[in-house]
C-alpha positions in Angstrom: 4.1 55.8 -20.2 5.8 57.0 -17.0 7.1 54.8 -14.2 4.2 55.4 -11.9 1.6 54.6 -14.6 3.5 51.5 -15.5 3.7 50.3 -11.8 0.0 51.1 -11.3 -0.9 49.0 -14.3 1.3 46.3 -13.2 -0.4 46.2 -9.7 -3.8 46.2 -11.3 -3.0 43.0 -13.1 -0.7 41.2 -10.6 -1.5 42.3 -7.1 -3.8 39.4 -6.2 -1.2 37.0 -7.5 1.6 38.5 -5.5 -0.5 38.6 -2.3 -1.6 35.0 -2.8 2.0 33.9 -3.3 3.1 35.8 -0.2 5.6 38.1 -2.0 6.5 41.0 0.4 5.3 44.3 -0.8 8.7 46.0 -0.7 9.8 43.8 -3.7 6.9 44.7 -6.0 8.5 47.8 -7.6 11.6 45.7 -8.4 9.6 43.0 -10.0 7.8 45.5 -12.1 11.0 47.1 -13.3 12.9 43.8 -13.9 10.1 42.1 -15.8 9.3 45.2 -17.8 13.0 45.8 -18.7 13.8 42.0 -18.9 16.5 42.3 -16.3 18.0 38.9 -15.4 20.7 39.8 -12.9 20.9 36.7 -10.7 24.3 35.9 -12.2 25.6 39.1 -10.5 24.7 37.9 -7.0 25.0 34.1 -7.2 27.3 31.5 -8.5 26.3 28.0 -9.6 28.8 25.3 -8.5 28.9 21.6 -9.0 29.3 19.6 -5.8 32.3 17.4 -5.6 31.7 14.4 -3.3 35.4 13.3 -3.6 35.7 10.0 -1.7 32.2 10.2 -0.2 29.5 7.9 -1.5 26.9 9.9 -3.3 23.3 8.8 -2.4 20.5 9.1 -5.0 19.0 12.0 -3.0 22.1 14.0 -2.8 22.2 17.2 -5.0 24.5 17.7 -7.9 24.7 21.5 -7.8 24.7 24.3 -5.3 24.1 28.0 -5.5 26.4 30.3 -3.5 25.9 34.0 -2.7 28.9 36.1 -4.0 27.9 39.1 -2.0 26.1 39.9 1.3 22.4 40.0 1.0 20.0 42.1 3.1 16.5 40.6 2.8 15.0 44.1 3.4 16.8 45.4 0.2 14.1 45.6 -2.4 16.6 44.7 -5.2 17.2 41.1 -3.9 14.4 39.6 -5.9 15.3 37.8 -9.1 13.6 36.6 -12.3 14.4 33.0 -13.0 13.6 31.6 -16.4 11.8 28.3 -16.9 14.0 26.0 -19.0 11.1 23.6 -19.8 7.4 23.6 -19.2 5.5 20.4 -19.7 2.5 18.2 -18.8 3.5 15.1 -17.0 2.3 12.8 -19.8 4.2 14.6 -22.5 7.8 14.3 -21.1 9.2 11.9 -23.6 7.5 13.4 -26.7 8.9 16.8 -25.6 12.4 15.4 -25.2 12.2 13.8 -28.7 10.7 16.8 -30.5 11.9 20.1 -29.0 15.3 21.0 -30.4 18.1 21.2 -27.8 15.9 20.3 -24.9 17.4 16.8 -24.4 21.0 18.0 -24.5 20.2 20.9 -22.0 18.4 18.5 -19.6 21.3 16.0 -19.8 23.8 18.8 -18.9 21.6 20.1 -16.1 21.1 16.6 -14.6 24.6 15.4 -15.5 23.3 12.5 -17.5 25.4 10.5 -20.0 24.3 7.6 -22.1 25.1 6.1 -25.5 21.8 6.6 -27.3 19.1 9.3 -27.4 16.5 6.9 -26.1 18.6 5.9 -23.1 19.1 9.6 -22.4 15.4 10.2 -22.7 14.7 7.4 -20.2 17.2 8.7 -17.7 15.9 12.3 -18.0 12.3 11.0 -17.5 13.3 9.2 -14.3 15.4 12.1 -13.0 13.2 15.1 -13.9 11.1 14.8 -10.6 14.1 15.9 -8.5 14.0 19.2 -10.5 10.3 19.8 -11.5 8.1 22.3 -9.9 4.4 22.7 -10.5 1.6 25.3 -10.7 -2.0 25.2 -11.9 -4.2 27.9 -13.5 -7.6 28.5 -11.9 -10.5 30.6 -12.8 -13.9 30.7 -14.4 -12.5 31.5 -17.8 -10.5 28.2 -18.0 -11.7 24.8 -19.0 -11.0 21.7 -16.8 -8.3 20.7 -19.3 -6.6 24.1 -18.9 -6.6 23.7 -15.1 -4.6 20.4 -15.2 -1.3 21.1 -13.3 1.6 22.3 -15.3 5.2 21.2 -14.5 8.3 23.1 -15.2 12.1 22.9 -14.7 13.9 26.1 -13.7 17.0 27.3 -15.6 20.4 26.0 -14.5 20.9 28.5 -11.6 17.3 28.0 -10.4 17.6 24.3 -10.5 20.9 24.5 -8.5 19.1 25.9 -5.4 18.9 23.1 -2.8 16.3 22.2 -0.2 16.4 23.3 3.4 13.9 23.0 6.2 15.1 26.4 7.3 15.6 28.2 4.0 17.0 31.6 3.3 15.1 32.2 0.1 11.7 31.5 -1.4 10.8 30.7 -5.0 7.3 31.2 -6.4 5.9 30.9 -9.9 4.7 34.2 -11.4 2.5 34.7 -14.5 3.2 37.9 -16.3 -0.2 38.6 -17.7 0.5 41.0 -20.6 2.7 38.4 -22.3 1.2 35.2 -20.7 4.7 34.2 -19.7 5.6 32.4 -16.5 8.7 33.1 -14.5 9.8 32.2 -11.0 10.5 34.9 -8.4 13.5 34.1 -6.2 13.7 36.4 -3.2 15.6 36.6 0.1 13.7 35.9 3.4 16.8 36.0 5.6 20.0 38.1 5.6 23.0 36.0 4.3 26.7 36.6 3.9 29.0 36.2 0.9 29.8 32.4 0.5 26.5 31.2 2.1 24.5 28.5 0.2 21.2 29.6 -1.2 18.3 27.3 -0.1 14.6 27.1 -0.4 11.9 24.8 1.0 10.7 22.3 -1.6 7.5 21.5 0.2 6.8 24.9 1.5 3.9 25.4 4.0 2.8 21.7 3.8 2.5 19.3 6.7 5.1 20.9 9.0 6.9 18.3 11.2 4.9 15.3 10.0 5.7 12.0 8.2 3.7 13.3 5.3 6.2 16.1 4.8 9.1 13.7 5.2 7.7 11.3 2.6 7.2 14.2 0.1 10.9 15.0 0.5 12.1 11.5 -0.4 13.6 12.7 -3.8 16.1 15.0 -1.8 16.4 13.5 1.8 17.1 10.3 3.5 13.8 8.7 4.7 13.7 6.4 7.7 10.2 5.1 7.7 10.1 2.6 4.8 9.2 -0.3 7.2 6.3 1.4 8.9 3.0 -0.3 9.3 0.8 0.5 6.2 -2.5 -0.7 7.7 -5.3 1.7 6.9 -8.0 2.7 9.2 -11.4 4.2 8.4 -11.4 8.0 8.9 -13.7 9.8 11.3 -17.1 11.1 10.3 -15.5 14.5 10.1 -13.5 13.4 7.1 -16.6 12.3 5.2 -17.9 15.9 5.6 -14.7 17.8 4.6 -15.3 20.0 1.5 -18.9 19.1 1.2 -22.0 21.3 1.7 -24.0 19.8 4.6 -27.1 17.8 3.4 -30.2 17.7 5.5 -31.9 14.4 6.1 -35.6 13.7 5.4 -38.2 13.6 8.3 -38.9 9.9 8.2 -42.0 10.2 10.4 -43.7 12.4 7.9 -43.0 9.9 5.1 -44.3 6.8 6.8 -47.9 7.0 5.6 -47.5 9.1 2.5 -50.0 8.3 -0.3 -48.6 7.9 -3.7 -50.2 7.9 -7.1 -48.5 5.1 -9.0 -50.8 5.0 -12.1 -49.8 8.3 -13.9 -46.6 9.9 -12.6 -45.6 13.4 -13.8 -41.9 13.8 -14.5 -39.8 16.9 -14.5 -36.4 16.2 -16.0 -33.4 18.3 -16.7 -31.9 15.5 -18.7 -32.9 15.7 -22.4 -32.7 12.0 -23.1 -35.3 11.2 -20.4 -37.6 13.8 -22.0 -37.0 12.1 -25.4 -37.0 8.4 -24.5 -39.4 8.0 -21.5 -42.5 7.1 -23.5 -44.3 4.6 -21.2 -47.9 5.6 -20.8 -47.6 5.6 -17.0 -45.4 8.7 -17.1 -46.1 12.2 -18.3 -43.4 14.8 -18.9 -44.1 18.3 -17.4 -42.2 21.5 -17.6 -42.9 22.8 -14.1 -41.3 21.4 -11.0 -44.2 22.2 -8.9 -46.5 19.9 -11.0 -44.1 17.0 -10.9 -44.2 13.7 -9.0 -40.7 12.9 -10.0 -37.8 15.4 -10.0 -34.8 14.4 -12.0 -32.1 17.0 -11.5 -28.6 17.3 -13.0 -27.1 19.2 -10.0 -26.5 17.8 -6.5 -29.6 18.1 -4.3 -29.1 18.8 -0.6 -32.4 19.7 1.0 -34.0 16.4 1.8 -35.7 17.6 5.0 -37.5 20.5 3.2 -38.6 18.0 0.4 -40.1 15.7 3.0 -41.9 18.5 4.7 -43.1 20.5 1.8 -43.5 17.8 -1.0 -43.8 14.4 0.7 -45.5 12.9 -2.3 -42.5 13.7 -4.7 -39.6 11.5 -5.7 -36.1 12.8 -6.2 -33.3 11.1 -8.3 -30.7 11.2 -5.6 -30.0 9.9 -2.1 -28.6 11.8 0.9 -24.8 11.4 1.1 -24.5 9.2 -2.0 -21.2 10.9 -2.7 -19.6 8.3 -0.4 -19.6 6.1 -3.5 -19.1 8.6 -6.3 -15.9 10.3 -4.9 -12.9 8.2 -5.3 -11.2 8.5 -1.9 -14.4 7.7 -0.1 -15.3 4.8 -2.4 -12.0 3.2 -1.4 -13.0 3.6 2.3 -16.4 2.1 1.6 -14.9 -0.8 -0.4 -12.5 -1.8 2.4 -15.4 -1.7 4.8 -17.0 -4.6 3.0 -14.2 -7.0 4.0 -13.8 -8.6 7.5 -10.0 -8.5 7.4 -7.5 -6.1 6.0 -4.8 -8.4 4.5 -4.8 -11.9 3.0 -2.9 -14.5 5.1 -0.3 -15.2 2.4 2.8 -13.2 1.4 1.1 -11.5 -1.6 0.6 -8.2 0.3 -2.9 -8.1 -1.2 -5.4 -5.9 0.6 -9.0 -6.9 0.8 -11.5 -7.0 -0.8 -10.1 -8.6 -4.0 -12.4 -6.5 -6.2 -11.1 -3.2 -4.9 -7.7 -2.1 -6.2 -5.4 -1.3 -3.3 -5.9 2.4 -2.8 -4.2 5.0 -0.7 -5.2 8.6 -0.1 -2.2 10.7 -1.1 -3.3 13.5 1.1 -3.9 11.6 4.3 -2.2 8.3 3.9 0.9 9.0 1.9 3.4 7.7 4.5 1.5 4.5 4.6 1.5 4.4 0.8 5.3 4.8 0.7 5.8 2.0 3.3 3.5 -0.3 1.2 5.3 0.7 -2.0 8.7 -0.2 -0.5 7.5 -3.5 1.0 6.2 -4.4 -2.4 9.5 -3.5 -4.0 11.4 -5.5 -1.5 9.2 -8.5 -2.2 9.8 -8.1 -6.0 6.1 -7.4 -6.7 4.9 -5.2 -9.5 4.7 -1.6 -8.3 2.9 0.4 -11.1 0.3 2.8 -9.7 -2.3 4.9 -11.3 -2.8 8.3 -9.6 -6.0 10.3 -10.1 -7.8 13.2 -8.6 -10.7 12.5 -6.2 -13.4 13.9 -8.4 -12.4 14.3 -12.0 -13.3 12.0 -14.9 -12.1 11.3 -18.5 -8.6 10.4 -17.3 -7.7 14.1 -16.7 -4.7 14.7 -14.4 -4.3 10.9 -14.2 -0.8 9.2 -14.4 0.6 5.7 -14.4 4.1 5.2 -12.9 6.4 3.1 -10.8 8.7 6.1 -10.1 8.7 6.9 -6.4 10.1 10.4 -7.0 7.2 11.2 -9.2 4.8 9.7 -6.8 6.3 11.9 -4.0 5.7 15.0 -6.1 2.0 14.4 -6.9 0.5 15.4 -3.5 1.6 19.0 -4.4 -0.9 19.0 -7.3 -4.1 18.6 -5.3 -6.0 15.7 -3.6 -5.4 12.4 -5.3 -5.6 8.7 -4.7 -2.8 6.2 -5.6 -4.4 3.0 -6.8 -2.5 -0.2 -7.7 -2.5 -0.4 -11.5 -4.0 -3.6 -12.9 -0.9 -5.3 -14.2 -2.7 -8.5 -15.2 -5.8 -7.5 -16.9 -8.1 -9.8 -18.9 -7.6 -8.7 -22.5 -9.9 -8.8 -25.6 -8.7 -9.7 -29.0 -9.5 -6.9 -31.5 -9.1 -7.7 -35.2 -6.0 -6.0 -36.7 -5.1 -4.5 -33.3 -4.4 -7.4 -31.0 -5.1 -8.0 -27.3 -6.4 -4.8 -25.7 -7.6 -3.5 -22.4 -11.4 -3.1 -22.0 -13.7 -2.0 -19.3 -17.4 -2.7 -18.7 -20.0 -0.2 -17.6 -23.0 -1.5 -15.7 -25.9 0.8 -14.9 -27.0 0.4 -11.2 -30.3 1.3 -9.7 -30.6 2.1 -6.0 -34.2 1.6 -5.1 -34.1 2.0 -1.4 -31.9 2.2 1.7 -32.8 0.3 4.9 -33.8 -2.0 3.5 -31.2 -1.7 0.7 -32.5 -2.7 -2.7 -30.3 -2.7 -5.7 -30.8 -3.6 -9.3 -28.4 -3.9 -12.2 -29.4 -3.3 -15.8 -28.3 -6.4 -17.7 -27.3 -4.7 -20.9 -23.8 -3.6 -20.1 -21.6 -1.2 -22.1 -18.1 -1.7 -23.4 -15.1 0.5 -24.0 -11.9 -0.6 -25.6 -8.3 0.6 -25.8 -7.1 1.3 -29.3 -3.6 -0.3 -29.0 -2.4 -3.7 -27.8 -1.6 -3.9 -24.1 1.9 -4.2 -22.6 3.3 -3.0 -19.3 5.2 0.0 -20.8 4.8 3.3 -22.6 2.5 4.6 -19.9 2.2 8.0 -21.6 0.4 6.3 -24.5 -3.2 7.0 -23.8 -4.7 4.7 -26.4 -2.7 1.8 -25.0 -3.6 2.2 -21.3 -7.0 3.9 -21.3 -10.3 2.9 -22.7 -12.3 6.2 -22.8 -11.8 7.5 -26.3 -14.9 9.8 -26.5 -12.9 12.9 -25.5 -9.6 12.2 -27.3 -9.0 14.1 -30.6 -8.4 11.8 -33.5 -8.9 8.6 -31.5 -11.1 6.0 -33.1 -14.1 4.6 -31.1 -14.6 0.8 -31.3 -18.2 -0.1 -30.5 -19.7 -3.4 -29.6 -23.0 -4.4 -28.1 -23.0 -6.7 -25.1 -24.8 -9.5 -27.1 -21.9 -9.4 -29.6 -19.4 -9.3 -26.8 -20.8 -12.4 -25.1 -20.5 -14.4 -28.4 -17.0 -13.2 -28.9 -16.1 -13.9 -25.2 -17.3 -17.6 -25.7 -14.8 -17.9 -28.5 -11.9 -16.2 -26.8 -12.4 -17.5 -23.2 -14.4 -20.7 -23.7 -13.2 -22.1 -20.3 -14.6 -19.1 -18.5 -18.4 -18.9 -18.7 -19.6 -15.3 -18.9 -22.6 -16.1 -16.7 -20.2 -17.1 -13.9 -18.2 -13.9 -14.5 -21.3 -11.8 -14.4 -22.5 -13.5 -11.2 -19.2 -12.4 -9.5 -19.8 -8.9 -10.8 -23.3 -8.8 -9.3 -21.9 -10.2 -6.0 -19.4 -7.4 -5.9 -22.1 -4.7 -6.5 -24.1 -6.2 -3.6 -21.1 -6.2 -1.3 -20.4 -2.6 -2.1 -23.9 -1.3 -1.5 -24.2 -3.3 1.6 -21.1 -1.6 2.9 -22.2 1.8 1.7 -25.5 1.6 3.6 -24.2 -0.2 6.7 -23.4 3.1 8.5 -25.5 6.2 8.8 -24.7 9.5 7.3 -22.2 11.1 6.8 -20.3 7.8 6.7 -22.9 6.0 4.5 -25.9 6.6 2.2 -28.9 7.9 4.0 -32.4 6.4 4.1 -34.9 8.4 2.1 -38.2 6.9 0.9 -38.5 9.7 -1.6 -35.1 8.9 -3.2 -34.3 6.7 -6.2 -30.9 6.9 -7.9 -29.1 5.7 -11.0 -25.3 5.2 -11.1 -22.8 3.6 -13.5 -20.1 1.2 -12.3 -16.9 1.0 -14.4 -15.3 -2.4 -14.0 -12.3 -4.2 -15.4 -11.5 -7.9 -15.2 -8.1 -9.1 -13.9 -6.4 -12.5 -13.4 -5.8 -13.9 -9.9 -4.1 -17.1 -8.7 -6.3 -19.0 -6.3 -5.1 -22.3 -5.1 -2.8 -22.5 -8.1 -5.7 -21.9 -10.5 -6.2 -18.8 -12.7 -9.5 -17.1 -12.0 -11.1 -14.0 -13.3 -11.6 -11.3 -10.8 -13.9 -8.3 -11.4 -12.2 -5.0 -10.3 -14.2 -1.9 -9.5 -12.6 1.3 -11.0 -15.2 3.8 -10.0 -18.9 4.6 -9.5 -20.2 7.5 -11.6 -22.8 10.0 -10.5 -25.3 11.1 -13.1 -23.8 9.0 -15.9 -24.3 9.8 -19.6 -27.0 7.4 -20.8 -27.1 8.6 -24.4 -25.6 5.4 -25.7 -27.9 3.3 -23.5 -30.9 5.0 -25.2 -29.5 4.6 -28.7 -28.8 0.9 -28.2 -31.9 0.1 -26.1 -34.7 2.6 -26.8 -36.8 1.2 -23.8 -33.9 1.9 -21.4 -35.7 4.6 -19.4 -39.1 2.9 -19.7 -37.6 -0.1 -17.9 -35.5 1.9 -15.4 -38.5 4.1 -14.4 -40.8 1.0 -14.1 -38.5 -0.4 -11.5 -37.6 2.8 -9.8 -41.1 4.4 -9.5 -43.7 1.7 -10.2 -42.0 -1.1 -8.3 -42.3 -3.4 -11.3 -39.9 -6.2 -12.2 -38.6 -6.0 -15.8 -36.6 -8.7 -17.7 -33.7 -6.3 -18.5 -32.8 -5.8 -14.8 -31.6 -8.1 -12.1 -32.0 -7.6 -8.4 -28.7 -8.1 -6.7 -29.5 -7.0 -3.2 
């Protein structure tokens, strides 16, 4: 194949990637040639040198290495783009297993990071702590990739690439590049300014993000002095504009049209996209239909937005969603709603606890990161536990979720997409599992929202339980089966099942001094406070009133220990509210589940299996 054909094929596969990464077009032929012929010529232009601090005190954020140009570089010269190898590619939760199992990796990383220690495990610990000063990240997107495939990937550049230091006014850029034919990832290092022989090569480690803001400064903590650790961390509720960001605008129903609507509550026709409703809704008051136009009740699996059209064209129909209910089901907004339920932000003591007690202290890493850093440092100064769980706004199953107390790692996570940092529950109430020990568990309650303004909420009394598979301790945070409870999606993990009736009996044995009825009452109170807050403001800042709407959610809850007046008490802690939860297990355990749920939702009947909490 001639050079022109090779280049044309190269562009056909890679042009969108190059444009998106902002690689100037005059470099493209050089990239094609160097990657096709495997030319790694950075060593002919640059020299890696170790920095000697002599009598100066080296600070944790000071670099160990520097890269110096050994010739003049004209940034318009198409040859000054270089392929940099990746020394290590990893997922954030596999660092230690990689270091233990990949031959030569630990030694190479210790040399790169100038780490010395007596034992391999000590070296692994030090590399795991230090890697975030060197790690870069990318994510693969596209319709052909699963959610798991799209979880961000981290990588460490080779020794020369890792020696390039940060500057706010850099003379080079470095961007990851996927060579499609071989599915190999390199980094392209290219000049953006003319430099002279002897100049230091630099790049911007938080390129294009948050220029001249404290957010940017906080993200540079691994490499620069930061002056704002004592800043006020008090959070304020964002504007209504924030509640709308990234969401398709929903219309609101015409309430006047719905005031006097006539309903047939004797035989309701149900159109459902959820197979378990079709299978388990057997009460004679309901009839399943295959056509939406024939239905009185529409139960969709996708988000519904057109509430005004529904009120105008089909005022007699019910829908299984409320306008703007996402204020509860998306994690960053749930934290805002939760804080709204409390009259004051802080407790009056020195615990640094943020109210309400049932909501883990939560910071938005996109909009509140400097406040988070200030809070983190003030907890550290007070000697308080500082483990945080960081998770994406809108992913489930523990994907792209990490537990850490490493500030450098926390400072890198905003690069990987919108996330919240939530205080990890370091004192959970544990459950004794035979032959396993004391494990974490969480409780899922099904919640029914019957109406807004007035707000009516019911809880399905038969809760569901999920258990960790390994005994709990505040370490080994990359061990999923120790720190997480959702085992349905983990290959090879056993699934420990227990009905709530069995759990209550076992609870009475394990925690005889803590009556389950009292614990459950505190959970119901928490649910009532949450939905009161969620409906206290009009859309987009709260759930909208819609007489046609009924909705079913699932609340995932853990229990934690608190000290109140020198007494240990059990505190329910809300983890998340799930939209359109999987109710297969509910149907298997309790075949009348949907008969009961639909009787409350659509027939306004009280049933023994549900408790009204608001």
